[in-house]
N, C-alpha and C positions, 0 to 999 in steps of 0.2 A: 270888856276883856274878850269878848267874844271874837273879836277879830284877831286879836293876838293868840288866843286859844287854837283859833282855826289854824293859823298859821305854825304854831307848835305841832298840831296834829298832822297837818299837811307836811311838815318838813321831816317828820320821822318815816313817813310813809314813802315820801319821794326817794330819801337815801336808801331805804331798804329795797325799793323797788329797783333803783339804779345799780346797787350792788348785784343782785341776782342777775341782770341782765348782762353786765360785764362778764360775770362768772359764767354765765351760760354761753357767751361768745367765746370765751376762754376755752371751756370745756367742749364747744363744737369744733374749735379749732385744732385741740388736742386730739380729738376722736378722728377729725380728718386727716390729721398727721398719722395716728395710729394707724389708720386704714391705709395710707399710701405706704408706710413703712413696713405694714404687713405683706402689702400685696408685693413690694420690692423685695421682701425677704423671702416670700415664697418663690418669686420669679428667680431670685439669686439662688435658691435651693435647688429648683428644678435644672437650671442652667449648669448648676455645680454637679448634680446627679448625672445630667446628660453627658457633660464632659468627662465624667468620671466612668460612665458606662462606655464612651467612644474610646478613651484611654485604654480600658481593659479589652475592648474588642481590637484595637490596634496590637497590644501586646499579644494577643492570641493569634492573631494573624500572622505576626512577625515569627512567633514561635513555630507555627505551622508551617511557614514559608522556610524557616531554618531547617525544619525536620525533613521537609520534602527536597530541599535543596541538595544537589550532588557535591560531595567534597572532591578534593584533589585525589584521594586514594580511589575513590569511586570512579573518577574520570581517567585515571591511569589503568585501573582494571578494566574499564570499557575499552580503552584503546590496545590493551593487550588482546582481550577477547576478539576484537575487531582484526587486530594483525594475525591472529591465530586462524581466524575464518577465511582471511584473504590468502594465506599459505595454503591452506587446505582446498580451497576453492582452484587457486593456481595449479595445484598438485593433480586434483581431479581433472582439470581441463588438459594439462600436458598428458596425462594417461588416456584421455579421450582422443586426443590429437594423434597420440601414438597408436591406439589401437585402429582409429581410421586410417592411417598411413599404412598399417599392416593389412589391413582390409583391402585398401586400394591396391597395395603390392600383390596381393593374392589374386585380385579380379584382373590385373594386368597379365598376370602370368597365364590365367585361364585364358584370356583372350588371346594371347600368343600361342598357346596350345591350340586353341580352336583355329586359328589361322593356318598353323602349320599342318593341321589335319585337313582343312579345307583344301590347301595346296596339294597334299597328297591325294585328296580324293578327286581334284579336278585333274590330277595326272592320270589316275587310274581311270577316270571317265574318258579321258582323251584316248588312252591305250585301248579301252574297250570299244569306244567309237571307230577306231583304226582296225580292230579285229573284226568289227561288224562290217566296215566297208570292205575288208579284204574277203570276207565270207560271201558277202553279196557279189563282189567280183568274181568269185569262184564259181558261185551258183549261176551265174549269167554266163560264164565260160563253159560250164558243163551243159547248160541249156542250149547254147548255140552250136555245141559240136554236133556232128552227124552219129547216129546210132551206129557202132560197129557191127552188130549182128542184128539184122532186120527180122528175122524169123525165128531165132532161137530164144525167144522170151519166155517159152512155155515148158522147158525142160525141167524146172524144178531146181536149178542150180542157184537161182537167186539172182542173176543178173551178171553184169560184165565184169565186175570187179572181184569176184570171190575166187 
């Protein structure tokens, strides 16, 4: 029976060894599956956190833009202010043009006055030149006349016309 005992002794050893090997393979497969699922879970969690953060950032940006954006009343108020500025600038320009027009009128009247003064001065100069010419003619006529009394210039009476 030794050969049979050997077979019985080998038989339980083989089934015991076969079971742990299949169980170990199953455990290895479950461990690998657990690692893959864990990695995917962490990746999914990280993606979810990133998506949530991106959503929060998007909401904050939208709210910031909404706060910074102009409303219709702001635009209407700005239009009114621009209209007021335009009107005041137009009035100021009209006043400047009017003031410049008045100044030009004053300068034109001064120029006209200077022209009339120049004309009268030219006439006075002409009259004076005629008077000077007449005096030169009179002096020339007196110098060319013979003296009336040739020896009586020392009597102290002062000359011929006294």
